[in-house]
A tleap script that builds the chain and sets N, CA, C and O, in Angstrom:
source leaprc.protein.ff14SB
mol = sequence {
  NMET LEU VAL GLY PRO SER LEU ALA ARG SER
  ILE TRP LYS SER LEU ASN VAL PRO ALA GLU
  ARG ALA VAL GLY CYS THR LEU GLU ASP PHE
  GLU GLY ASN GLU TYR LEU ASN LEU PHE SER
  GLY THR SER VAL VAL ASN ALA GLY HIE GLY
  THR GLU ALA VAL VAL ILE GLU PRO MET MET
  ASP GLU ALA GLY ILE VAL VAL PRO SER ALA
  GLU TRP LEU GLU ALA LEU ASP ALA VAL CALA
}
set mol.1.N position { 14.888 2.154 -3.991 }
set mol.1.CA position { 13.504 2.933 -3.956 }
set mol.1.C position { 12.436 2.008 -4.114 }
set mol.1.O position { 12.525 1.316 -5.128 }
set mol.2.N position { 11.376 1.794 -3.330 }
set mol.2.CA position { 10.071 0.739 -3.788 }
set mol.2.C position { 9.122 2.026 -4.034 }
set mol.2.O position { 9.197 3.129 -3.492 }
set mol.3.N position { 7.924 1.421 -5.312 }
set mol.3.CA position { 7.109 2.680 -5.897 }
set mol.3.C position { 6.138 2.474 -5.400 }
set mol.3.O position { 5.921 1.262 -5.367 }
set mol.4.N position { 5.363 3.068 -4.951 }
set mol.4.CA position { 4.191 2.623 -4.475 }
set mol.4.C position { 3.062 2.899 -5.145 }
set mol.4.O position { 3.128 3.962 -5.763 }
set mol.5.N position { 1.709 2.122 -5.270 }
set mol.5.CA position { 0.814 2.151 -6.236 }
set mol.5.C position { 0.236 3.495 -7.094 }
set mol.5.O position { 0.047 3.585 -8.307 }
set mol.6.N position { 0.018 4.528 -6.007 }
set mol.6.CA position { -0.192 5.888 -6.508 }
set mol.6.C position { 1.083 6.562 -7.464 }
set mol.6.O position { 0.892 7.197 -8.501 }
set mol.7.N position { 2.214 6.312 -6.952 }
set mol.7.CA position { 3.176 7.066 -7.960 }
set mol.7.C position { 3.266 6.028 -9.231 }
set mol.7.O position { 3.481 6.549 -10.326 }
set mol.8.N position { 3.146 4.861 -9.185 }
set mol.8.CA position { 3.157 4.007 -10.491 }
set mol.8.C position { 1.967 4.441 -11.307 }
set mol.8.O position { 2.068 4.379 -12.533 }
set mol.9.N position { 0.827 4.883 -10.746 }
set mol.9.CA position { -0.459 5.178 -11.634 }
set mol.9.C position { -0.158 6.414 -12.305 }
set mol.9.O position { -0.607 6.615 -13.433 }
set mol.10.N position { 0.774 7.517 -11.539 }
set mol.10.CA position { 0.886 8.771 -12.116 }
set mol.10.C position { 2.093 8.661 -13.029 }
set mol.10.O position { 2.116 9.464 -13.962 }
set mol.11.N position { 3.068 7.830 -12.924 }
set mol.11.CA position { 3.859 7.705 -13.996 }
set mol.11.C position { 3.252 7.478 -15.254 }
set mol.11.O position { 3.394 8.164 -16.266 }
set mol.12.N position { 2.388 6.199 -15.073 }
set mol.12.CA position { 1.558 5.665 -16.489 }
set mol.12.C position { 0.986 6.533 -17.070 }
set mol.12.O position { 1.057 6.698 -18.288 }
set mol.13.N position { 0.215 7.340 -16.154 }
set mol.13.CA position { -0.862 8.531 -17.024 }
set mol.13.C position { 0.087 9.189 -17.678 }
set mol.13.O position { -0.073 9.398 -18.881 }
set mol.14.N position { 1.379 9.691 -16.941 }
set mol.14.CA position { 2.380 10.755 -17.448 }
set mol.14.C position { 2.749 10.272 -19.047 }
set mol.14.O position { 2.931 11.164 -19.875 }
set mol.15.N position { 2.831 9.178 -19.366 }
set mol.15.CA position { 3.441 8.384 -20.474 }
set mol.15.C position { 2.257 8.502 -21.679 }
set mol.15.O position { 2.586 8.199 -22.826 }
set mol.16.N position { 0.969 8.918 -21.420 }
set mol.16.CA position { -0.144 9.188 -22.183 }
set mol.16.C position { -0.040 8.115 -23.494 }
set mol.16.O position { 0.148 8.353 -24.688 }
set mol.17.N position { -0.242 6.827 -22.767 }
set mol.17.CA position { -0.294 5.709 -23.741 }
set mol.17.C position { -1.874 4.945 -23.747 }
set mol.17.O position { -2.179 4.051 -22.959 }
set mol.18.N position { -2.521 5.341 -24.499 }
set mol.18.CA position { -4.252 5.013 -24.353 }
set mol.18.C position { -4.265 3.317 -24.589 }
set mol.18.O position { -4.017 2.866 -25.707 }
set mol.19.N position { -4.528 2.557 -23.610 }
set mol.19.CA position { -4.436 1.175 -24.041 }
set mol.19.C position { -5.693 1.052 -24.497 }
set mol.19.O position { -6.622 1.640 -23.942 }
set mol.20.N position { -5.901 0.099 -25.795 }
set mol.20.CA position { -6.943 -0.162 -26.320 }
set mol.20.C position { -7.147 -1.912 -25.653 }
set mol.20.O position { -8.298 -2.323 -25.513 }
set mol.21.N position { -6.386 -2.498 -25.417 }
set mol.21.CA position { -6.480 -3.865 -24.879 }
set mol.21.C position { -5.458 -4.373 -23.827 }
set mol.21.O position { -4.379 -3.787 -23.749 }
set mol.22.N position { -5.722 -5.408 -23.027 }
set mol.22.CA position { -4.474 -5.837 -22.147 }
set mol.22.C position { -4.648 -7.461 -22.117 }
set mol.22.O position { -5.661 -8.052 -21.743 }
set mol.23.N position { -3.533 -8.007 -22.557 }
set mol.23.CA position { -3.719 -9.577 -22.353 }
set mol.23.C position { -2.170 -10.080 -21.791 }
set mol.23.O position { -1.035 -9.785 -22.166 }
set mol.24.N position { -2.639 -10.901 -20.804 }
set mol.24.CA position { -1.362 -11.472 -20.258 }
set mol.24.C position { -0.622 -10.197 -19.339 }
set mol.24.O position { -1.300 -9.472 -18.611 }
set mol.25.N position { 0.816 -10.048 -19.486 }
set mol.25.CA position { 1.627 -8.834 -19.024 }
set mol.25.C position { 1.837 -7.945 -20.208 }
set mol.25.O position { 2.952 -7.436 -20.321 }
set mol.26.N position { 0.955 -7.696 -21.073 }
set mol.26.CA position { 1.197 -6.430 -22.271 }
set mol.26.C position { -0.003 -5.774 -22.316 }
set mol.26.O position { -1.103 -6.276 -22.087 }
set mol.27.N position { 0.256 -4.535 -22.643 }
set mol.27.CA position { -0.750 -3.532 -23.009 }
set mol.27.C position { -0.875 -3.387 -24.596 }
set mol.27.O position { 0.144 -3.850 -25.108 }
set mol.28.N position { -1.718 -2.933 -25.493 }
set mol.28.CA position { -1.680 -2.849 -26.961 }
set mol.28.C position { -2.418 -1.427 -26.784 }
set mol.28.O position { -3.398 -1.114 -26.108 }
set mol.29.N position { -1.685 -0.767 -27.542 }
set mol.29.CA position { -2.200 0.737 -27.815 }
set mol.29.C position { -2.865 0.759 -29.205 }
set mol.29.O position { -2.571 -0.115 -30.020 }
set mol.30.N position { -3.898 1.887 -29.554 }
set mol.30.CA position { -4.659 1.829 -30.782 }
set mol.30.C position { -3.879 1.730 -32.000 }
set mol.30.O position { -4.469 1.492 -33.054 }
set mol.31.N position { -2.633 1.882 -31.979 }
set mol.31.CA position { -1.848 1.651 -33.135 }
set mol.31.C position { -0.948 0.354 -33.287 }
set mol.31.O position { 0.014 0.269 -34.049 }
set mol.32.N position { -1.391 -0.600 -32.478 }
set mol.32.CA position { -0.728 -2.219 -32.513 }
set mol.32.C position { 0.326 -2.225 -31.827 }
set mol.32.O position { 1.027 -3.235 -31.878 }
set mol.33.N position { 0.800 -0.904 -30.848 }
set mol.33.CA position { 2.138 -1.096 -30.302 }
set mol.33.C position { 1.950 -1.813 -29.140 }
set mol.33.O position { 0.919 -1.734 -28.472 }
set mol.34.N position { 3.116 -2.672 -28.802 }
set mol.34.CA position { 2.545 -3.402 -27.385 }
set mol.34.C position { 3.753 -3.071 -26.438 }
set mol.34.O position { 4.910 -2.854 -26.797 }
set mol.35.N position { 3.178 -3.076 -24.958 }
set mol.35.CA position { 3.935 -2.227 -24.063 }
set mol.35.C position { 4.070 -3.487 -22.631 }
set mol.35.O position { 3.083 -4.059 -22.168 }
set mol.36.N position { 5.185 -3.654 -22.246 }
set mol.36.CA position { 5.228 -4.502 -21.256 }
set mol.36.C position { 4.480 -3.866 -19.830 }
set mol.36.O position { 4.925 -2.760 -19.520 }
set mol.37.N position { 3.563 -4.335 -19.057 }
set mol.37.CA position { 2.595 -3.452 -18.113 }
set mol.37.C position { 3.696 -3.846 -16.923 }
set mol.37.O position { 3.766 -4.943 -16.369 }
set mol.38.N position { 4.452 -2.801 -16.690 }
set mol.38.CA position { 5.120 -2.767 -15.315 }
set mol.38.C position { 4.629 -1.973 -14.450 }
set mol.38.O position { 5.310 -1.705 -13.460 }
set mol.39.N position { 3.484 -1.471 -14.593 }
set mol.39.CA position { 2.940 -0.373 -13.725 }
set mol.39.C position { 1.454 -0.988 -13.222 }
set mol.39.O position { 0.532 -0.233 -12.916 }
set mol.40.N position { 1.359 -2.204 -13.184 }
set mol.40.CA position { -0.330 -2.795 -12.911 }
set mol.40.C position { -0.267 -3.150 -11.636 }
set mol.40.O position { 0.780 -3.394 -11.036 }
set mol.41.N position { -1.553 -3.199 -11.104 }
set mol.41.CA position { -1.827 -3.632 -9.703 }
set mol.41.C position { -1.071 -4.791 -9.429 }
set mol.41.O position { -0.164 -5.226 -10.138 }
set mol.42.N position { -1.640 -5.456 -7.964 }
set mol.42.CA position { -0.978 -6.380 -7.782 }
set mol.42.C position { -1.607 -7.646 -8.272 }
set mol.42.O position { -0.910 -8.638 -8.483 }
set mol.43.N position { -2.933 -7.645 -8.465 }
set mol.43.CA position { -3.682 -8.818 -9.215 }
set mol.43.C position { -2.904 -9.006 -10.291 }
set mol.43.O position { -2.146 -9.973 -10.361 }
set mol.44.N position { -3.017 -8.032 -11.318 }
set mol.44.CA position { -2.395 -8.139 -12.575 }
set mol.44.C position { -0.957 -8.492 -12.660 }
set mol.44.O position { -0.577 -8.921 -13.749 }
set mol.45.N position { -0.099 -8.388 -11.709 }
set mol.45.CA position { 1.178 -8.782 -11.642 }
set mol.45.C position { 1.485 -10.172 -11.183 }
set mol.45.O position { 2.577 -10.731 -11.281 }
set mol.46.N position { -0.075 -10.866 -10.455 }
set mol.46.CA position { -0.082 -12.168 -10.146 }
set mol.46.C position { -0.656 -13.191 -11.379 }
set mol.46.O position { -0.342 -14.359 -11.609 }
set mol.47.N position { -1.539 -12.376 -12.025 }
set mol.47.CA position { -2.166 -13.283 -12.766 }
set mol.47.C position { -2.274 -12.949 -14.256 }
set mol.47.O position { -2.614 -13.795 -15.083 }
set mol.48.N position { -1.949 -11.584 -14.592 }
set mol.48.CA position { -2.120 -11.109 -15.897 }
set mol.48.C position { -3.473 -10.584 -15.996 }
set mol.48.O position { -4.368 -10.761 -15.169 }
set mol.49.N position { -3.547 -9.894 -17.128 }
set mol.49.CA position { -4.607 -9.458 -17.676 }
set mol.49.C position { -5.553 -10.410 -18.599 }
set mol.49.O position { -5.129 -10.899 -19.646 }
set mol.50.N position { -6.734 -10.606 -18.165 }
set mol.50.CA position { -7.504 -11.840 -18.881 }
set mol.50.C position { -7.161 -13.243 -19.015 }
set mol.50.O position { -7.413 -13.975 -19.972 }
set mol.51.N position { -6.524 -13.543 -17.880 }
set mol.51.CA position { -5.753 -14.901 -17.926 }
set mol.51.C position { -7.088 -15.888 -18.106 }
set mol.51.O position { -8.157 -15.603 -17.566 }
set mol.52.N position { -6.948 -16.796 -18.730 }
set mol.52.CA position { -7.984 -17.791 -18.849 }
set mol.52.C position { -7.892 -18.952 -17.750 }
set mol.52.O position { -8.735 -19.845 -17.669 }
set mol.53.N position { -6.862 -18.850 -16.978 }
set mol.53.CA position { -6.599 -19.702 -16.136 }
set mol.53.C position { -7.287 -19.322 -14.413 }
set mol.53.O position { -7.362 -20.061 -13.432 }
set mol.54.N position { -7.723 -17.825 -14.600 }
set mol.54.CA position { -8.208 -17.254 -13.579 }
set mol.54.C position { -9.809 -17.245 -13.841 }
set mol.54.O position { -10.288 -16.295 -14.459 }
set mol.55.N position { -10.500 -18.119 -13.455 }
set mol.55.CA position { -11.724 -18.509 -13.596 }
set mol.55.C position { -12.844 -17.709 -12.528 }
set mol.55.O position { -13.205 -18.283 -11.500 }
set mol.56.N position { -13.326 -16.393 -12.867 }
set mol.56.CA position { -14.236 -15.862 -12.047 }
set mol.56.C position { -15.680 -16.562 -11.854 }
set mol.56.O position { -16.022 -17.072 -10.787 }
set mol.57.N position { -16.393 -16.530 -12.879 }
set mol.57.CA position { -17.774 -16.755 -12.786 }
set mol.57.C position { -18.070 -18.007 -12.047 }
set mol.57.O position { -19.020 -17.990 -11.264 }
set mol.58.N position { -17.287 -19.225 -12.218 }
set mol.58.CA position { -17.424 -20.409 -11.242 }
set mol.58.C position { -17.451 -20.173 -9.864 }
set mol.58.O position { -18.090 -20.896 -9.100 }
set mol.59.N position { -16.631 -18.960 -9.405 }
set mol.59.CA position { -16.146 -18.716 -8.117 }
set mol.59.C position { -17.338 -17.839 -7.387 }
set mol.59.O position { -17.756 -17.913 -6.232 }
set mol.60.N position { -17.745 -16.957 -8.507 }
set mol.60.CA position { -19.127 -16.100 -8.087 }
set mol.60.C position { -20.214 -17.088 -8.057 }
set mol.60.O position { -20.945 -16.914 -7.082 }
set mol.61.N position { -20.489 -17.884 -8.670 }
set mol.61.CA position { -21.658 -18.747 -8.574 }
set mol.61.C position { -21.752 -19.396 -7.417 }
set mol.61.O position { -22.819 -19.368 -6.804 }
set mol.62.N position { -20.510 -20.179 -6.861 }
set mol.62.CA position { -20.337 -20.896 -5.992 }
set mol.62.C position { -20.443 -19.970 -4.429 }
set mol.62.O position { -20.651 -20.486 -3.330 }
set mol.63.N position { -20.242 -18.525 -4.696 }
set mol.63.CA position { -20.564 -17.562 -3.659 }
set mol.63.C position { -21.634 -17.126 -3.397 }
set mol.63.O position { -21.926 -16.526 -2.362 }
set mol.64.N position { -22.478 -17.423 -4.472 }
set mol.64.CA position { -23.950 -16.947 -4.577 }
set mol.64.C position { -24.023 -15.251 -4.998 }
set mol.64.O position { -24.902 -14.463 -4.651 }
set mol.65.N position { -22.800 -14.961 -5.862 }
set mol.65.CA position { -22.908 -13.425 -6.260 }
set mol.65.C position { -23.452 -13.301 -7.431 }
set mol.65.O position { -23.018 -13.927 -8.398 }
set mol.66.N position { -24.541 -12.427 -7.513 }
set mol.66.CA position { -25.239 -12.009 -8.743 }
set mol.66.C position { -24.952 -11.053 -9.634 }
set mol.66.O position { -25.169 -9.983 -9.065 }
set mol.67.N position { -24.562 -10.855 -10.777 }
set mol.67.CA position { -24.290 -9.838 -11.097 }
set mol.67.C position { -25.297 -9.499 -12.281 }
set mol.67.O position { -25.337 -10.122 -13.341 }
set mol.68.N position { -26.218 -8.267 -11.895 }
set mol.68.CA position { -27.416 -7.903 -12.639 }
set mol.68.C position { -26.953 -7.887 -14.378 }
set mol.68.O position { -25.939 -7.374 -14.851 }
set mol.69.N position { -28.221 -8.736 -15.226 }
set mol.69.CA position { -28.054 -8.627 -16.466 }
set mol.69.C position { -29.213 -8.433 -16.854 }
set mol.69.O position { -30.139 -8.607 -16.062 }
set mol.70.N position { -29.468 -7.992 -18.276 }
set mol.70.CA position { -30.564 -7.538 -18.913 }
set mol.70.C position { -31.591 -9.174 -19.064 }
set mol.70.O position { -32.819 -9.110 -19.107 }
set mol.71.N position { -30.975 -10.293 -19.118 }
set mol.71.CA position { -31.737 -11.577 -18.899 }
set mol.71.C position { -31.925 -11.612 -17.549 }
set mol.71.O position { -33.113 -11.789 -17.282 }
set mol.72.N position { -31.127 -11.500 -16.464 }
set mol.72.CA position { -31.520 -11.605 -15.163 }
set mol.72.C position { -32.967 -10.509 -14.750 }
set mol.72.O position { -33.919 -10.792 -14.022 }
set mol.73.N position { -32.790 -9.640 -15.257 }
set mol.73.CA position { -33.799 -8.628 -14.970 }
set mol.73.C position { -35.211 -9.005 -15.643 }
set mol.73.O position { -36.248 -8.802 -15.012 }
set mol.74.N position { -35.229 -9.492 -16.777 }
set mol.74.CA position { -36.369 -9.793 -17.507 }
set mol.74.C position { -36.904 -10.972 -16.876 }
set mol.74.O position { -38.129 -10.992 -16.754 }
set mol.75.N position { -36.091 -12.193 -16.346 }
set mol.75.CA position { -36.571 -13.167 -15.564 }
set mol.75.C position { -37.148 -12.633 -14.193 }
set mol.75.O position { -38.138 -13.205 -13.737 }
set mol.76.N position { -36.605 -11.601 -13.528 }
set mol.76.CA position { -37.171 -11.176 -12.473 }
set mol.76.C position { -38.799 -10.598 -12.907 }
set mol.76.O position { -39.818 -10.895 -12.284 }
set mol.77.N position { -38.752 -9.935 -13.818 }
set mol.77.CA position { -40.162 -9.395 -14.412 }
set mol.77.C position { -41.074 -10.161 -14.578 }
set mol.77.O position { -42.244 -9.856 -14.348 }
set mol.78.N position { -40.600 -11.573 -15.116 }
set mol.78.CA position { -41.568 -12.742 -15.487 }
set mol.78.C position { -42.338 -13.291 -14.622 }
set mol.78.O position { -43.465 -13.720 -14.870 }
set mol.79.N position { -41.530 -13.326 -13.060 }
set mol.79.CA position { -42.068 -14.013 -11.906 }
set mol.79.C position { -42.582 -12.970 -11.216 }
set mol.79.O position { -43.039 -13.304 -10.123 }
set mol.80.N position { -42.680 -11.592 -11.531 }
set mol.80.CA position { -42.850 -10.738 -10.408 }
set mol.80.C position { -44.628 -10.681 -10.797 }
set mol.80.O position { -45.393 -10.020 -10.094 }
savepdb mol mol.pdb
quit
């Protein structure tokens, strides 16, 4: 039986493991215990959590996508 995303999410939530951080295919709780993330979404399964090989910023720059930041808003105020 295949497990759908909503079922996988509900199983993970029922385990009640608060994740402090995620790296690659592992999650770490606030006590330092590591768990293999078998309930993640498709993107995480393919690339992992925080994988350096997956570079988002250059792709966003190439596409012209801007994520507002304090510096960006200050620059807009300076030219307004």
